[in-house]
N, C-alpha and C positions, 0 to 999 in steps of 0.2 A: 746358320744358327749356331751359337756357341753354348757349351755346357756350363751351367751354373752349379757349382759344388755346394752352395748353401742357399737353395731356393726358398722362396716364401711359401706360406701355406696356400695362398690362392693359386700360385703357379702349380704347386703339386696337385691341387684339387682338379686342375685342368689337364693333368698329365696321365700317363698310363699307371702311375702309382696310386691313383685315387682308390678309396675303398668302395667296392661294389656290393651293394646289398641286394637281396632277392626281391625282384619286382618292386624296387624302390621302397620296400618296407625297412624300418629300422632294425638294428641288431635283434636277433631272435634267439632265445634260450628255450629249447623245447625237447620233448621226448621224440626219439627217432621213430617211434611207432605211431601210426596214424589210424589204425583200425580200432576206434574207440568203442569196444564192446562194453558190457555193463560194468565190469570191474575197472576198466580204463576210464569210463565216464565218471565213476566215483572218484578215481584218482585225479582226473582232470579238475573236477570241482574242488577237491582239496588243494591242489596245486594253485588254483586261481585264488581261493580264499586266503591261503597262507603265503601267496606271492612267491611261488617256487619256480614257475615256468611262465613263459610268455603264452597266453591262451590262444595259440595258433589254431587249435582244433575248432574254434568258433568260426573260422573261415573255411567253408567247405571246399574252396578252390585251392587251399594251401597244400602243396604236395610235400609229404613228409619223406625224409631220406630213406626210410625202410622200404618205400615203394619202388625204389630204383631197381633196375634189372642188372646193374653192374656193381655189385658189392664184392669187394676183394677179388676183382676179376683177374688180376695178374699174379696172384699168389701161387708159387710153385709150378707155374706153367713152364713147359719145355718146348719152345718153338722148334719146328722142323726146318732147320737151316744150318748151313755150314759157314756162313759169313754173317757179319753184322747186318748187312742189307737184307739178306734173306730172312733173318730172324725178325727184323723190323717189319717186313712185308707180311710174314706169317702172323705176328701179333696184331697188326692193323686189321688183317682179314678177320681174325678171331673176334676182335672188339666190334667191328662193323656188323658182324652177324648178331651180336647181342643187341645192338641198336635196332636192327631190322626186326628181331623178335619182339622187342619192347614196343616198337611203333605199331606192330600188328595187334598187340594185345592190351594196350593201355593208353588213355589220353593224358595221363599225368606227365610230369616233368621227368626227364631222364638224368639221373645223377650217377656220377662215377665215384666209387669209393675204393681207395687203396689203403694199405697199412703196412703189411709185411712186404708188399711190392712197392716199388718207387716209380710207378709209371703215370703219375698224375699229369706230367707234362705232355705225354702222348695222348692221354684221354682228352685233354683240353684241345688238342689239335684235331683229333679224329671225330669229335662230336659229343657234346654233353651240355646240359643246361647249367650244371654246377659240378665242380670237382670237389671231392671230399677226402678226408684223411682220418682213419681210425688211429687213435692214440691210446696210451696205457696198455691194457691187455698184456701180451708178451712181446710188445713192439718197442723197439729201442729208438733213440735218437729223434725225439719229437722236433727239436729245433732245426736239425738238418732237413727233416722231411717238410717242415713248414717253409724252409727256404726254397725247396722244389715247388711246393704248392703255391706259394705267393708269387714266385717267379712265373709259373705257368698261368696264373690268373691274370697277371699284368701283361704277359706276352700275348695272350689269346682273348683278352677282354671278357673274362669269366669271373663270377663270384665263386667263393669257396666256403666250405664248411668243415668243422672239426668235430669228430665224434669220439669223445673220451669213454673208454671202456673200463668197467670195474673188474673185468675178468683178469685173473692173474694166476698162471700156472694151473688152470683148470678149476679155479675156485672163484666164487663171488661172495660178498659179505651179506649176512643177515643180522638183524639186531632185534633184541627183545626189550621190552619196556624197562627203563632204568639202567640199561647196560651202556657202557662206553667201549671204545675200541682199544683201550689200554689194559683191560683186564684179560689175562690169559684164560683160555678155556681148555678143559681136558678133552682132547679130541681122540677119537678112535682112528689112529693113522691108517690102519688097514682098510677101514670102511671109507675113509676120505679118498685114499688112493684108488679104491675100487670105483668110487663115484667119478673120479677124474677120468679113469679109463673108459667109463661109459659115456663120456662127453661133457662132464663138468658137474660140480656140486656146489650148492649154497650152504655155507657153514659160518658159525661164529669165528671171528679172526681170519676169515677168508678174504680174498680179493685185495684191492689196493686200499691204502690209507685215504681217509677223507681229505687230508692235506694235499696229497698228490693230485687227487681228482680236482680239487679246487684250483690248484696251481695250473693245471692243464686248461681249465675253463678260462682263467684270466689270460694265460698266454695266447690261447686261440683268439679271444676277443681283442686283445691289444695288437695282435698280429694282423688284424684286418678281416677276420672271418665274418661272413654274413650271418652264419648260424653256428651255434655250439649246441650239440645234442647229446646229453649224457645217456649212456645205455642203462637199461634196467631201472630207470629212476622211479617207475611206478611202484616198484618193490622196495628199493633200497633207500628212498627218501624217508621212509616211515619205519616205525618200530612194529613189532609183532608180525604175525602171519598175514599176508595179503588177504586171504579169504575171510579172516576176521575183520580186517580193516574195512573192506568194501561192503560189509553188511551193516556198518554203523550208519545211523541217521545222518543226513546231509548237514544238519545243524551242529553235529558233534564233531569237534576237532580230533584229528588223529595226530598223535605225538610224533615229532620228527626225530629221525636217527641223526647221528653225527654228520652223515652226508647231506641229509635234508637241511640241517642247520646251516651248513656251508652254502647250500644252494640258495637259501633265503637271504643270506648275507650278500651273495653274488648278485642276485636279482636286485637287491636294494641299491648296490653300487651302480649297476648298469642302468637302472632307471633314473637315479639321481644325476648321472653323468652320461648322457646319451652320445656325446660327441667325443670320439677318441682321436680325431685328426687323421693324419696320414703316416703309417709306419715308415720310418726313415731308414732306408737301406741303400747307402751309396755304393755298395760293392756288388757288382754282377759277376757271377761265376758262369762261364759259358762252356757247356759240354757239347760235343758233336751230336747232331740229331740222331745218329745211328749207333751211338756208343753202347746203349743198353745197360747203363748202370742200374743195378738192382741190389739194394742193401740187405737182402735176405737170400741165402743164408748169411750168418754173421761172419765177422772178421774180414773176409774178402770174397765178395760174390763173384760168380762167373757172369760175364756180360750176357744179358738176356737169359741168364740162368743155365746156359748150356755151353758157351764158348770158353776156351781156356783164357784166363786173364793174362794180360801183358803188364809190364811195369807201369805203364801209364794208367791202366785201370786201377792198379794198386794205389797210385798217387791220389786218386779221387778220395778213396777211403782215408788215406793218411791226412789229406788236407782237411776233410770234414771232422776228423777226430782231433785235429789241432785247434780249429776254431771253436769246437764244442767238445772240450777235453773229456776223454774216456766215455763218450756216448756211443761209439761205434764198436765196442767190445774188442778192441785191438789187443787188450791184455787181460782178457777174461774168457773163461770157458765154462759153459754150463756143465754141471756135474762135478766140478772141482771146487771152484769158488761157490759160496752160497749165493744164489741169485736173489738179489734184492731189487726194489723198484727204483734205485737211485740212478740208473742209466737212462731213464726216460727224459728227465730234465736235469741239466747240469749248469754250473756257472759258465758264463760266456765272457772270457777276458777281453774280447774285442767287440762285445755287443752282439745282439741278434740282428745284425745289420747287413746280411748277405741274402741275395736272391740268386736262384739258379735258373739260367735261361738255356734254351737249345739254340744251336748255331743258325737255324733258319729264322731267328728273331728279326723283326723289321728294324730298319735303321731308326725310325721314329721312336720305338720303344727303347732301343739301345741308347739313344741320345739322352734319356732321362737319368742315366747312371754316369757319374764322373769317372768311375774306375771299372775296367773290364779285365777279369782274370781268366785267361784260357787255361783249361784244366783237362786232363785225360787225353785219350787218343783223339786227334783231330784230322779231318780230311782237307780243310782249307780249300774249298771249292773257289772258283773264280768269283762267285757271288759273295762269299764270306770275305775274301780278300778285299773286294771292293768296299764292303761295309766297314772293314777295319780302316781302310784308307779314309773314308768319309768321317768316321768317328774320330780318328786322330786329327784330322783337319779342323774338326769342331771343338777341339780342346780336350778330348778324352784321353785318359792314360791307359795304355794296354800293357798287360803283363803276359809274357809268353814263357813257357819252359824252354830250356836250351834245346830240347828235342823238337819243339815247335819251330824254333828259329832255324834249326837245321833243315826242316821241311820247307821253309820259306826262303831258302838261300837266294833265289833269283829275285824275289820280291822284297827281301828284307831291307836292302839299302834304300829302295824307293819308299817303303813304309816309314823308315827311320827319319827320312826327310820331312815327313808330314806332321810329325808331332812326337810326343813322349812315348817311347816303346822301351820296356825294361824286361830283361831276362831274369829268370829265377830257376831254382831247382838244381838238378844234377847235370854236370857236364859229362861228356862221354867217358872220360878217364875214370870217373867215380862209380861207374856202373859195372858190376861184375859181368864177365863174359857169359857165365851161366848163372841163371837165377832159379833157385829152387821154388818153383811155383807151388808145389804140394804143401809146403809149410804154411802157406797162407790160408788154406782151407779150414773151415770149421766142421767138425763132425756133426752128425745129427743131434738134436736135442736129446732124443731118447734112443737107447739101444746100444750106444757105443760103449765098449768096455773101458775100464779105468786105465789100462795100459795105453790104449789109443788116445784117450783124453789127455793123459799125462804127457805123452810124446808130442802131441800137437800143441799143448800149452807151452811147452818149452820152445816150440817153433814159432809161437806167436810173438815172442819178443822181437823188437825191432833190431835189425842188423845195422852195421855202420852206415851203409848207403841210405837206408831208410831214415836213420836218425839225422843224417845230413840234410835230407829233403825236408824233414820236419823243422829243423833249425832254420833253414832258409825261409820256410813259410812263416814261422813265428816272427822273424825279423821283418819280413815284408808286411804282414798284417798289423804288427805293432806300429810301424811307421804310417800305414794308411789310417788306422784308427786315430792316431795323434793328429793327422792332417785333416781328416774329413769328418770326424764326429764333432758335433757342436759342443760337447761337454767333455770334461776330464772326470775320471772317477777312480776310486780305489775301493777295494773290498772284493772278496771272492764271492761273486753274486751273479745271477743272470740279469742282464740289462737289456731292456727294450726302450727304444726312443721313438716317439711320434711327434711330428710337426703339427701344432695346433695354431689356430688363428692368433691367439694371444701370446704364443711363445712355444713351450715344449712340454710334452707329457713324458714322464720318465717312469717306466715300470721296473721295479726291483723285486726279484723273486729269489728267496733264500731256499735253495734245494738241499740244504744240509740239515742234519739233526733229527730227521724222521726215518726210523729204521723199520722196515716192514718186509717180511717174507710171506710166502703164499699161505702159510698155515699158522702164523704167529700173530700175537697181539702187537699193536704199534708200540714202539719205544721212542720216546721223545727225549732228546738231549738239549735242554735249554742253553747249555754252554756254547752251542753252535750258532747262537745269534751273531749276526754280522753287523759290524759298524762300518758304515759306508760314507764316503765323502764325495759330493757332487759339486762341480764348479762349471759355470758357463765360460766359454773361451772368449767370446766377442761381445755378448750382450750384457746389459745390466739387469739384475734381478729386481722385479717390482713387487712380487708376492709369491709365496709358496704355500699351497694347500695340499695336504695328504688326504687322498680320497677314502681309504679304508678305515681310518680312524676319525676322519673329519677334522683333523688338527690343522691349525695354521702354524707353519714352521718358521723359525728365524734363520738368518744367515749372517755370516761374518766374513767380510772381505771377499764377497762373491762366492763363498763356500757354504754348502749345505751339509750338515752332519746329521745322520740319524741311524738308529739301530733297527734292523729288520730281524724279528724273532725267528727261531728255527722253524722251517717249513711254512713260512708266511710270505705274504705279498704286501708291498707298499707301492702306491702310485702317487707320484708328485706332479701336480700341475704347477709349472713354473711360468709365471707371467713375466714378460720382459718389457722394457721401455722402448722397444724398437718401433712401436706404433707412433 
């Protein structure tokens, strides 16, 4: 069987790439809470009438994500192990105990939810009905985390869900009638900080912007999520106090907050366009099954949160920060720079076209990707080497770091004869004999003194050898995107590409121009609108419809031009004449 770098929609639908929905239901937009008490029942009615959520509560068998026994199960855990294998085994045992407790106490489905931790790939292997990802909150790098999540879903044949949180730095937003999110409020900062210290506080100008929340919903949906479940929506979709709202007669409408208005628009789009096709991600990043990459704490995590990182661990963070620039906090320190919400979603110069797989991936799944990029510390067991051999023979392209090639000295000539194998990264002479590991670490969010923060910030700047690695990665992924993406594009924007039966679905997300801190009003900079050019490389355009505005777009010489306003989303359905 040979790899096809430009597969048809029907072929992808039959592959591991297909979108998996929960129990064969269509895409679902729902509250993550399922215990519909009186106030929730009233909220559910309002959401149904105003078309804000999918009415999943009408199905008594539908398991809501809040009922899972494994929410944020990996956050800040410190496995008892001295090696990667020992940490892996400890974490697996910890997780399996959660499953056992759950099975003894509930007939509902078992969901795994990660956010601050990056262990969705392992949860999918160890047992779950669905893998989930919390986004927003104080959680960075949604696109990189989606790459892990979607890769795990495809590798393990599991659906996944995305849970956007309005929580930001200990605050969530509340709205009164007639208010918008752009009007500053006079807040008692001491009172707010005291509320944060007690576990969180709902305040005007709190939480995330409605723009970011909406963008996360769209990104989750277009990335192939079976479910997107916004947190706190029973409260934040509406104006005024919830206790007042839920006492209103059922026939009386409750006015929508800026977040609720966004939800109504999102529901309208997802109901009008129920088919998003298959997310097109030709680039597979393969990590070793035992490497224990964990993106929290920020900047450079310790593997499994306890082991000292090596240079190859550092290269994982550097690679992810290159394909999703400035999303991994490599040049940011909390407490020095003002923390804004802009690191959650970022422009993607090479497209959101990457999946992360673990090294025990089956050959059948691996075969669906035309390009395989080996990253981080690798063990290259005999089974993995055999898969690489088969993959190369099938026409796949394999990228190894020079360190990987050095590990595979005896097998390398044999593998090179089988197909296209390319080395990238740092050669031995470019690596310092002593690497200052401490400069990679990020201090705690809270409690570090300014002197420590300043010192570590200086250390967060990339040194020459790190800059060399990043430059190598940029060159590599630029060539790959030029070769394997079906479109050419220009403009500093987040790009998602889905294969549909009639052509291509192109998601454009402008993550610039919306400024929000945890206790400030939203500032909108309309000058950050992005002019984007899209061109198909091989096929002829037949028609272009933009879903969010409902507009039919024109094109000239196979090029589509459009403007995406600051903080907004545009979705192009590009039909081609290939049929």
